py3Dmol code that shows the C-alpha trace and the ligand (Angstrom):
import py3Dmol

protein = """\
ATOM      1  CA  PHE A   1       0.006  -0.018  -0.009  1.00  0.00           C
ATOM      2  CA  ASN A   2       1.149   3.588  -0.665  1.00  0.00           C
ATOM      3  CA  LEU A   3       0.709   6.506   1.752  1.00  0.00           C
ATOM      4  CA  THR A   4       1.039  10.216   1.012  1.00  0.00           C
ATOM      5  CA  VAL A   5       1.575  12.194   4.278  1.00  0.00           C
ATOM      6  CA  LEU A   6       0.679  15.872   4.583  1.00  0.00           C
ATOM      7  CA  ILE A   7       2.626  17.831   7.211  1.00  0.00           C
ATOM      8  CA  SER A   8       3.137  21.443   8.363  1.00  0.00           C
ATOM      9  CA  GLY A   9       5.686  21.218  11.102  1.00  0.00           C
ATOM     10  CA  ASN A  10       8.042  18.994  13.188  1.00  0.00           C
ATOM     11  CA  GLY A  11       6.792  15.792  11.590  1.00  0.00           C
ATOM     12  CA  SER A  12       7.029  13.594  14.715  1.00  0.00           C
ATOM     13  CA  ASN A  13       3.944  11.792  13.618  1.00  0.00           C
ATOM     14  CA  LEU A  14       5.432  11.399  10.149  1.00  0.00           C
ATOM     15  CA  GLN A  15       8.471   9.858  11.827  1.00  0.00           C
ATOM     16  CA  ALA A  16       6.237   7.399  13.635  1.00  0.00           C
ATOM     17  CA  LEU A  17       4.795   6.345  10.277  1.00  0.00           C
ATOM     18  CA  ILE A  18       8.243   6.073   8.700  1.00  0.00           C
ATOM     19  CA  ASP A  19       9.429   3.856  11.610  1.00  0.00           C
ATOM     20  CA  ALA A  20       6.234   1.750  11.426  1.00  0.00           C
ATOM     21  CA  CYS A  21       6.704   1.009   7.718  1.00  0.00           C
ATOM     22  CA  ALA A  22      10.386   0.058   8.388  1.00  0.00           C
ATOM     23  CA  SER A  23       9.549  -2.136  11.384  1.00  0.00           C
ATOM     24  CA  GLY A  24       6.762  -3.977   9.592  1.00  0.00           C
ATOM     25  CA  ALA A  25       4.019  -2.665  11.944  1.00  0.00           C
ATOM     26  CA  LEU A  26       2.365  -1.390   8.777  1.00  0.00           C
ATOM     27  CA  PRO A  27       2.906  -4.424   6.484  1.00  0.00           C
ATOM     28  CA  ASN A  28       3.344  -4.030   2.692  1.00  0.00           C
ATOM     29  CA  THR A  29       3.118  -0.309   3.157  1.00  0.00           C
ATOM     30  CA  LYS A  30       5.327   2.582   2.256  1.00  0.00           C
ATOM     31  CA  ILE A  31       5.233   6.364   2.306  1.00  0.00           C
ATOM     32  CA  THR A  32       5.693   7.402  -1.325  1.00  0.00           C
ATOM     33  CA  HIS A  33       5.248  11.193  -1.015  1.00  0.00           C
ATOM     34  CA  VAL A  34       5.392  13.837   1.751  1.00  0.00           C
ATOM     35  CA  ILE A  35       3.842  17.240   1.120  1.00  0.00           C
ATOM     36  CA  SER A  36       4.177  20.258   3.334  1.00  0.00           C
ATOM     37  CA  ASN A  37       2.443  23.612   3.161  1.00  0.00           C
ATOM     38  CA  ARG A  38       5.420  25.172   5.060  1.00  0.00           C
ATOM     39  CA  LYS A  39       8.836  25.365   3.438  1.00  0.00           C
ATOM     40  CA  SER A  40      10.596  25.216   6.806  1.00  0.00           C
ATOM     41  CA  ALA A  41       8.761  22.160   8.159  1.00  0.00           C
ATOM     42  CA  TYR A  42      11.368  19.860   9.786  1.00  0.00           C
ATOM     43  CA  GLY A  43       9.206  16.974   8.623  1.00  0.00           C
ATOM     44  CA  LEU A  44      10.619  17.554   5.103  1.00  0.00           C
ATOM     45  CA  THR A  45      14.077  16.858   6.465  1.00  0.00           C
ATOM     46  CA  ARG A  46      12.735  13.657   8.098  1.00  0.00           C
ATOM     47  CA  ALA A  47      11.355  12.632   4.698  1.00  0.00           C
ATOM     48  CA  ARG A  48      14.620  13.356   2.837  1.00  0.00           C
ATOM     49  CA  ASN A  49      16.541  11.410   5.471  1.00  0.00           C
ATOM     50  CA  ALA A  50      14.301   8.486   4.659  1.00  0.00           C
ATOM     51  CA  ALA A  51      14.702   8.960   0.919  1.00  0.00           C
ATOM     52  CA  ILE A  52      10.961   9.783   0.548  1.00  0.00           C
ATOM     53  CA  PRO A  53      10.084  12.213  -2.251  1.00  0.00           C
ATOM     54  CA  THR A  54       8.855  15.563  -0.949  1.00  0.00           C
ATOM     55  CA  SER A  55       6.836  18.508  -2.255  1.00  0.00           C
ATOM     56  CA  TYR A  56       6.412  22.034  -0.885  1.00  0.00           C
ATOM     57  CA  HIS A  57       2.907  23.251  -1.942  1.00  0.00           C
ATOM     58  CA  ASN A  58       3.027  27.018  -1.435  1.00  0.00           C
ATOM     59  CA  LEU A  59      -0.146  29.039  -0.801  1.00  0.00           C
ATOM     60  CA  ILE A  60       1.474  32.424  -1.466  1.00  0.00           C
ATOM     61  CA  PRO A  61       1.387  32.364  -5.343  1.00  0.00           C
ATOM     62  CA  TYR A  62      -2.352  31.576  -5.125  1.00  0.00           C
ATOM     63  CA  LYS A  63      -2.977  34.482  -2.657  1.00  0.00           C
ATOM     64  CA  ASN A  64      -0.972  36.805  -4.963  1.00  0.00           C
ATOM     65  CA  LYS A  65      -3.404  36.020  -7.789  1.00  0.00           C
ATOM     66  CA  HIS A  66      -6.394  37.228  -5.770  1.00  0.00           C
ATOM     67  CA  PRO A  67      -7.372  40.352  -3.818  1.00  0.00           C
ATOM     68  CA  SER A  68      -6.762  39.924  -0.090  1.00  0.00           C
ATOM     69  CA  THR A  69     -10.446  40.044   0.661  1.00  0.00           C
ATOM     70  CA  PRO A  70     -12.399  37.162   2.240  1.00  0.00           C
ATOM     71  CA  GLU A  71     -13.719  36.202  -1.166  1.00  0.00           C
ATOM     72  CA  GLY A  72     -10.290  36.458  -2.801  1.00  0.00           C
ATOM     73  CA  THR A  73      -8.743  34.339  -0.002  1.00  0.00           C
ATOM     74  CA  GLN A  74     -11.456  31.728  -0.335  1.00  0.00           C
ATOM     75  CA  LEU A  75     -10.834  31.528  -4.146  1.00  0.00           C
ATOM     76  CA  ALA A  76      -7.089  31.245  -3.602  1.00  0.00           C
ATOM     77  CA  ARG A  77      -7.508  28.463  -1.144  1.00  0.00           C
ATOM     78  CA  ALA A  78      -9.980  26.629  -3.448  1.00  0.00           C
ATOM     79  CA  GLU A  79      -7.494  26.751  -6.271  1.00  0.00           C
ATOM     80  CA  TYR A  80      -4.663  25.754  -3.916  1.00  0.00           C
ATOM     81  CA  ASP A  81      -6.608  22.776  -2.704  1.00  0.00           C
ATOM     82  CA  ALA A  82      -7.687  21.751  -6.250  1.00  0.00           C
ATOM     83  CA  ASP A  83      -4.009  21.751  -7.327  1.00  0.00           C
ATOM     84  CA  LEU A  84      -3.005  19.794  -4.190  1.00  0.00           C
ATOM     85  CA  ALA A  85      -5.522  17.095  -5.205  1.00  0.00           C
ATOM     86  CA  SER A  86      -4.143  17.038  -8.748  1.00  0.00           C
ATOM     87  CA  LEU A  87      -0.554  16.836  -7.460  1.00  0.00           C
ATOM     88  CA  ILE A  88      -1.509  13.776  -5.390  1.00  0.00           C
ATOM     89  CA  LEU A  89      -3.765  12.080  -8.070  1.00  0.00           C
ATOM     90  CA  ASN A  90      -1.141  12.533 -10.762  1.00  0.00           C
ATOM     91  CA  SER A  91       1.714  11.185  -8.623  1.00  0.00           C
ATOM     92  CA  ASN A  92       3.088   7.766  -9.458  1.00  0.00           C
ATOM     93  CA  PRO A  93       2.220   5.654  -7.579  1.00  0.00           C
ATOM     94  CA  ARG A  94      -1.080   7.116  -6.538  1.00  0.00           C
ATOM     95  CA  PRO A  95      -1.622   6.756  -2.794  1.00  0.00           C
ATOM     96  CA  ASP A  96      -4.190   4.485  -1.277  1.00  0.00           C
ATOM     97  CA  ILE A  97      -4.458   6.729   1.820  1.00  0.00           C
ATOM     98  CA  ILE A  98      -3.592  10.342   2.496  1.00  0.00           C
ATOM     99  CA  VAL A  99      -2.584  10.855   6.146  1.00  0.00           C
ATOM    100  CA  CYS A 100      -2.829  14.399   7.555  1.00  0.00           C
ATOM    101  CA  ALA A 101      -0.163  14.314  10.368  1.00  0.00           C
ATOM    102  CA  GLY A 102       0.245  17.719  11.929  1.00  0.00           C
ATOM    103  CA  TRP A 103      -1.250  19.289   8.823  1.00  0.00           C
ATOM    104  CA  MET A 104      -2.473  22.821   9.646  1.00  0.00           C
ATOM    105  CA  HIS A 105      -4.597  23.746   6.607  1.00  0.00           C
ATOM    106  CA  ILE A 106      -8.353  23.154   6.406  1.00  0.00           C
ATOM    107  CA  LEU A 107      -9.022  21.142   3.263  1.00  0.00           C
ATOM    108  CA  ALA A 108     -11.889  22.427   1.050  1.00  0.00           C
ATOM    109  CA  PRO A 109     -14.346  20.418  -1.099  1.00  0.00           C
ATOM    110  CA  THR A 110     -12.175  21.314  -4.120  1.00  0.00           C
ATOM    111  CA  PHE A 111      -9.694  18.928  -2.555  1.00  0.00           C
ATOM    112  CA  LEU A 112     -11.949  16.455  -0.832  1.00  0.00           C
ATOM    113  CA  ASN A 113     -14.348  15.838  -3.780  1.00  0.00           C
ATOM    114  CA  PRO A 114     -11.829  14.729  -6.500  1.00  0.00           C
ATOM    115  CA  ILE A 115      -9.919  12.720  -3.825  1.00  0.00           C
ATOM    116  CA  ALA A 116     -13.091  10.894  -2.757  1.00  0.00           C
ATOM    117  CA  GLU A 117     -14.114  10.310  -6.408  1.00  0.00           C
ATOM    118  CA  ALA A 118     -10.744   8.694  -6.973  1.00  0.00           C
ATOM    119  CA  GLY A 119     -11.459   6.306  -4.060  1.00  0.00           C
ATOM    120  CA  VAL A 120      -8.519   7.672  -1.998  1.00  0.00           C
ATOM    121  CA  LYS A 121      -9.117   7.813   1.738  1.00  0.00           C
ATOM    122  CA  VAL A 122      -8.104  10.818   3.829  1.00  0.00           C
ATOM    123  CA  ILE A 123      -7.461  10.488   7.556  1.00  0.00           C
ATOM    124  CA  ASN A 124      -6.375  13.055  10.155  1.00  0.00           C
ATOM    125  CA  LEU A 125      -4.750  13.148  13.508  1.00  0.00           C
ATOM    126  CA  HIS A 126      -6.358  15.476  15.981  1.00  0.00           C
ATOM    127  CA  PRO A 127      -5.170  15.807  19.627  1.00  0.00           C
ATOM    128  CA  ALA A 128      -8.667  15.807  21.174  1.00  0.00           C
ATOM    129  CA  LEU A 129     -11.567  13.485  21.497  1.00  0.00           C
ATOM    130  CA  PRO A 130     -14.492  13.337  19.024  1.00  0.00           C
ATOM    131  CA  GLY A 131     -16.685  16.366  19.358  1.00  0.00           C
ATOM    132  CA  GLU A 132     -14.222  18.225  21.633  1.00  0.00           C
ATOM    133  CA  PHE A 133     -11.827  21.175  21.045  1.00  0.00           C
ATOM    134  CA  ALA A 134     -12.018  21.047  17.222  1.00  0.00           C
ATOM    135  CA  GLY A 135      -9.519  23.233  15.452  1.00  0.00           C
ATOM    136  CA  ALA A 136      -6.183  24.611  16.475  1.00  0.00           C
ATOM    137  CA  ASN A 137      -4.420  24.619  19.834  1.00  0.00           C
ATOM    138  CA  ALA A 138      -6.638  21.721  21.034  1.00  0.00           C
ATOM    139  CA  ILE A 139      -4.143  20.551  23.672  1.00  0.00           C
ATOM    140  CA  GLN A 140      -3.841  24.009  25.238  1.00  0.00           C
ATOM    141  CA  ARG A 141      -7.585  24.489  25.183  1.00  0.00           C
ATOM    142  CA  ALA A 142      -8.140  21.173  26.978  1.00  0.00           C
ATOM    143  CA  TYR A 143      -5.427  22.149  29.502  1.00  0.00           C
ATOM    144  CA  GLU A 144      -7.263  25.500  30.221  1.00  0.00           C
ATOM    145  CA  ALA A 145     -10.621  23.684  30.455  1.00  0.00           C
ATOM    146  CA  PHE A 146      -9.167  21.334  33.013  1.00  0.00           C
ATOM    147  CA  GLN A 147      -7.923  24.269  35.040  1.00  0.00           C
ATOM    148  CA  LYS A 148     -11.523  25.521  35.045  1.00  0.00           C
ATOM    149  CA  GLY A 149     -12.878  22.132  36.093  1.00  0.00           C
ATOM    150  CA  GLU A 150     -14.747  21.708  32.800  1.00  0.00           C
ATOM    151  CA  VAL A 151     -13.082  18.456  31.820  1.00  0.00           C
ATOM    152  CA  LYS A 152     -11.220  15.661  33.624  1.00  0.00           C
ATOM    153  CA  ARG A 153      -9.637  14.085  30.596  1.00  0.00           C
ATOM    154  CA  THR A 154      -8.856  14.766  27.002  1.00  0.00           C
ATOM    155  CA  GLY A 155      -7.426  12.505  24.319  1.00  0.00           C
ATOM    156  CA  VAL A 156      -6.281  11.920  20.766  1.00  0.00           C
ATOM    157  CA  MET A 157      -8.222  10.655  17.703  1.00  0.00           C
ATOM    158  CA  ILE A 158      -7.708   9.614  14.125  1.00  0.00           C
ATOM    159  CA  HIS A 159     -10.686  10.387  12.016  1.00  0.00           C
ATOM    160  CA  GLU A 160     -11.904  10.446   8.417  1.00  0.00           C
ATOM    161  CA  VAL A 161     -11.560  13.866   6.901  1.00  0.00           C
ATOM    162  CA  ILE A 162     -14.747  15.666   5.797  1.00  0.00           C
ATOM    163  CA  ALA A 163     -15.336  19.381   4.965  1.00  0.00           C
ATOM    164  CA  GLU A 164     -16.238  20.135   8.597  1.00  0.00           C
ATOM    165  CA  VAL A 165     -13.042  20.584  10.670  1.00  0.00           C
ATOM    166  CA  ASP A 166     -12.065  17.620  12.890  1.00  0.00           C
ATOM    167  CA  ALA A 167     -15.586  16.243  12.586  1.00  0.00           C
ATOM    168  CA  GLY A 168     -15.314  13.044  10.483  1.00  0.00           C
ATOM    169  CA  ALA A 169     -16.045   9.547  11.827  1.00  0.00           C
ATOM    170  CA  ALA A 170     -13.470   8.432  14.396  1.00  0.00           C
ATOM    171  CA  ILE A 171     -11.241   5.528  13.410  1.00  0.00           C
ATOM    172  CA  ALA A 172      -9.193   5.315  16.547  1.00  0.00           C
ATOM    173  CA  THR A 173      -9.400   7.184  19.846  1.00  0.00           C
ATOM    174  CA  GLN A 174      -7.360   7.165  23.041  1.00  0.00           C
ATOM    175  CA  GLU A 175      -8.210   9.044  26.265  1.00  0.00           C
ATOM    176  CA  VAL A 176      -5.458  10.955  28.119  1.00  0.00           C
ATOM    177  CA  GLU A 177      -6.026  11.806  31.795  1.00  0.00           C
ATOM    178  CA  LEU A 178      -5.387  15.348  32.952  1.00  0.00           C
ATOM    179  CA  LYS A 179      -3.178  15.770  36.045  1.00  0.00           C
ATOM    180  CA  GLU A 180      -3.392  18.509  38.728  1.00  0.00           C
ATOM    181  CA  GLY A 181      -0.314  20.732  38.701  1.00  0.00           C
ATOM    182  CA  GLU A 182       1.121  19.312  35.478  1.00  0.00           C
ATOM    183  CA  SER A 183       2.690  21.854  33.052  1.00  0.00           C
ATOM    184  CA  LEU A 184       1.278  22.363  29.575  1.00  0.00           C
ATOM    185  CA  ASP A 185       4.613  21.203  28.268  1.00  0.00           C
ATOM    186  CA  ASP A 186       4.447  17.941  30.146  1.00  0.00           C
ATOM    187  CA  LEU A 187       0.848  17.389  29.016  1.00  0.00           C
ATOM    188  CA  GLU A 188       1.846  17.968  25.400  1.00  0.00           C
ATOM    189  CA  THR A 189       4.710  15.464  25.739  1.00  0.00           C
ATOM    190  CA  ARG A 190       2.277  12.844  27.042  1.00  0.00           C
ATOM    191  CA  ILE A 191      -0.226  13.614  24.284  1.00  0.00           C
ATOM    192  CA  HIS A 192       2.410  13.478  21.482  1.00  0.00           C
ATOM    193  CA  ALA A 193       3.452  10.070  22.732  1.00  0.00           C
ATOM    194  CA  VAL A 194      -0.117   8.874  22.416  1.00  0.00           C
ATOM    195  CA  GLU A 195      -0.344  10.496  18.954  1.00  0.00           C
ATOM    196  CA  HIS A 196       2.673   8.473  17.750  1.00  0.00           C
ATOM    197  CA  VAL A 197       0.974   5.228  18.656  1.00  0.00           C
ATOM    198  CA  LEU A 198      -2.436   6.231  17.445  1.00  0.00           C
ATOM    199  CA  ILE A 199      -1.338   7.472  14.026  1.00  0.00           C
ATOM    200  CA  VAL A 200      -0.007   4.005  13.272  1.00  0.00           C
ATOM    201  CA  GLU A 201      -3.086   2.268  14.668  1.00  0.00           C
ATOM    202  CA  GLY A 202      -5.477   4.550  12.737  1.00  0.00           C
ATOM    203  CA  THR A 203      -3.515   3.957   9.511  1.00  0.00           C
ATOM    204  CA  TYR A 204      -3.522   0.193  10.138  1.00  0.00           C
ATOM    205  CA  GLU A 205      -7.275   0.173  10.684  1.00  0.00           C
ATOM    206  CA  THR A 206      -7.791   2.120   7.483  1.00  0.00           C
ATOM    207  CA  LEU A 207      -5.570  -0.257   5.518  1.00  0.00           C
ATOM    208  CA  GLU A 208      -7.630  -3.195   6.972  1.00  0.00           C
ATOM    209  CA  LYS A 209     -10.794  -1.557   5.723  1.00  0.00           C
ATOM    210  CA  LEU A 210      -9.261  -1.054   2.285  1.00  0.00           C
ATOM    211  CA  LYS A 211      -8.402  -4.741   2.125  1.00  0.00           C
ATOM    212  CA  LYS A 212     -12.014  -5.598   2.910  1.00  0.00           C
ATOM    213  CA  GLY A 213     -13.134  -3.207   0.184  1.00  0.00           C
ATOM    214  CA  GLU A 214     -14.893  -0.974   2.673  1.00  0.00           C
TER     215      GLU A 214
END
"""
ligand_1 = """\
14
GRF
C 0.285 17.407 16.848
O -0.496 17.603 18.026
C -0.469 17.820 15.637
O -1.900 17.554 15.717
C -0.273 19.278 15.706
O 1.155 19.403 15.955
C 1.465 18.325 16.771
C 2.705 17.602 16.361
O 2.672 17.377 15.012
N -0.643 19.976 14.488
P 3.954 16.740 14.193
O 3.596 15.433 13.709
O 5.120 16.617 15.255
O 4.316 17.748 13.146
"""
view = py3Dmol.view(width=600, height=400)
view.addModel(protein, "pdb")
view.setStyle({"model": 0}, {"cartoon": {"style": "trace"}})
view.addModel(ligand_1, "xyz")
view.setStyle({"model": 1}, {"stick": {}})
view.zoomTo()
view.show()
């Protein structure tokens, strides 16, 4: 099976997938393309170190073609996303699964529709439980909610990607307890450790579904 991994930053979850393919935890599976929306993403270095082809898909040229109004930005993003889908669907080999691993760009229907029509699955890692803390800075928001006594635990999920942010059907989830007096840094470290396990588990589950033709 072939994976395309989308990243924006450190790439620690990408690294977990690279290691899982090498160790056989993801059998008959390889990462054939890593794409980042940020040129400086360290995950690109991780991919190069693993001899995985990389692409930097830059949003700036799309923004420069449109006025910096809400409508112009929406058009720029729609074109960017359509071209991202083409880049992926025209790559050889074409991926079976696209894994969003620390990918910080909301994917529009101009991406999701052609990808779905091509039968390619898209899954995403989100460091929160289904229905909680959707969007950016989820770990910090859970941390603050804990301080206010609003939650006692948070978690991590791998879910199918739909147009609504972090709202697709959950594939794998893991609760993470919140601890009195713990620093945000320490919580983030504990959560990232769970991410690195769950990203492999969620990808494995998705591959199993593909094998069954689901
Ligand atoms: C993860 O919590 C991810 O959801 C967020 O950044 C953290 C680490 O991502 N976007 P990475 O895989 O180390 O880039």
